[in-house]
C-alpha angles and dihedrals in degrees: 000000000000120000113288116245089222088070087073085070110025097029096057124111128215126022099342095048088049092052097046094048103033099060091045089057092065085079092062099258110157123232096256093063087072094052097106103282118141114279111219120200115211106205104205123195091187116146136149085223089061103060093186090060101037092108096055094097086068093045090052091060090058091049089052090050090057094045091053091048090054093050099260134129111237121205119180121210134177131229133184108298118217113210112190094202101055111019116104139244088005135314088233089071089064101039091097092046091052089048089055089050091052094045097050094040090055096042097044098049134069094264125143098178135007137215114203115211106203141165124137117072105272097031090077101050094037094055093043091049091052094045091048091058089057097038103207124146102290136183129183126220109193113212092227134231128288120258115271114286115246122204130161092343098311139089116260128192129225113251095359093070092042088069092042095047092048090054092047091049092051091051092048094247094118125045122230089243093054090043089057093044091052089065091073093039092056098046105040104142143027116283143068129290112314094209120085089270123141094283092055090041090054090050090052089045096057092045092049090047088055097247098123137052112267116286095013100126102071105035107121114245093242097044111111088228088070088064090048090052090050092052093047089048089055090054093046098051090060089055090047090057091051090049093045088230098169129185094256089061090058103033097069127146090265091055090055091048090052092051092052092052094045090050089057092048094052095043091245129186125282085232088077087077094059094044100041090049091052093049090049089053091054096049094041100247115142110241130154139174094266090062091066092056097039095046104031112027095079096046113110124243108249104166121079098207134135131294091029094030142007109267133078139227094268088058089047091056094048090049090057106277131233096330088070090053091048091051093049089051097043093116089055099042135068097247091182091068111124122245134196095267090063092252132101126250088253092056092044096056093052106113093006101072101089113117114217097189122032091186087068100037117031125203123257090244094051105032129172090242124011096219118024125144123100124306120219114214128199136181139112090305092055110025093169094036145269131216140225132185107226095191090062095042135088111260093217091058097049088094109037143147119196145145119270123249102195130208112189095206140344093277091054089051094050091046098053110022095093096035106127088218095057108125101231137124135180091272094055123108113228112219123193119189135194099029096110128110094284099027104058088016111245105027101259129205096260100110093102092071114194111248122249114279092234092057093044088055088053090057097257109151104175143023136173110271126185132189145140089243134085134248132221115267086234091061130091141195141089093302125159111206145179094033105191132234090035125228096248092066095044104273116161088260087073090061099056115117134192111280097024114138114243124191123206118190111169095177089051091042090231134143111178136177106209097217122117117254091241092058091046090053091053090051091048091055089055095044125100130180115269120257111243118193125222099021101104100101146025129018094335090059091048091048095052091049095051110025116120123224123269096263089058095051099263092258121146108267094232092053097062112114122012145265096221128227101292121116111165104178125080125226099238 
């Protein structure tokens, strides 16, 4: 075992050794904890403002138990916690800030290995991004999904049923009293969304990348086996330090390719593209938007989960969890890719590949959908690309030509969408501008625009919708997202006007604005960047100046790559 970096703190003699050890001892740590054993940082994204992660204090105690058992010294530390449900204007605005918090907390402290406690959407990519820029032995413990929602005798899914209930309430099919009661029925235990939303997608992502112990992704938050996993993870991270099994040895190109393919098979969120690309940028692995289409778009859908199916994460776990998916895909995956337990995916699925419910997890030979994944679209409306999730879309709309109904920003949308006089019909294409990384700022989950009330009342359930924003992984519909370059910096999306013809051809991977180049140039000459209030100072100002476009992962340009674990200067 190479020399522990924590010895540069706790192994020092003289004044600096006194300082580093003495103040730690006010917490009651005995002398022998500073004797040269591995120091394990437990990066906790617990917060009561992040409901999905509010149980992580408890999970941290089980990680500590495992670290102590393996002869390590666990030290828990907090970072900024990103709660998708409360944080305005969007948690995505602060993903990069939280990654900086994680990176500098890990690098600047006497830590030899780190366990990341994650849950809600952005807490997983932000912590992994930060850890990747330091490159220590790192292991992820996902917080786990909530138990299935139960309402009026049926299962309901977090997020997915929010959109459904809202439509039913607008059409008079659900009373206000039942709507209120459904809130408690949907969120009835600790944990993150139990649909295949972004949180569940991120849990599947880190397991498929090899960053968790086998089977971690689907264990419900309140299942006692989650605590067992946490304790075993605490044991394992100590061994990883001794083996010097760093992140860069696991996060190879083949690990990223595996994650893209697994995401397609589970019907994962389009948000994976943004986050996986950003992580790759931190660890130095080449990855671009075309990879998601080339590697994932022909992978079959195997998991029957909302919003692409009918079951929920609890059912997924009981059916066998992600190891079953990995085994079904073994001919498509690199099963020799290394994982945090020192074994390959191929070794990890041995004895764990039995499916206990084929209604939940289909076979590779008889999938739910032959080609799922995420399609990458290009054309004059998205020169650098846009994305759509076919498994959540309406097949009849996958090739469509319609006239644009344009909303200049989110306020314009909210102001006019339910106006009875709005000129819109089921063939129209709804276009929302200025909700990209720079424009909002932060690229919020508003791309799945609710349909006009007057069309919902006519029985319309889906329309083509286009924006430079994102949508929740729990959402559904024929929604084109992540248009790049975004409208706020002068992308062609900024030039779309009411009545313009737009062509969507998912099979042909085409998104086209049918307006002559000469006319577009005239519009460009008359265009000016939108005025956004409240962005003149602080982190938001820094973010808008340095954020990359969606196809690059929306990281800050100066955060790509890493500085490594070395810090040579002392604090006194």
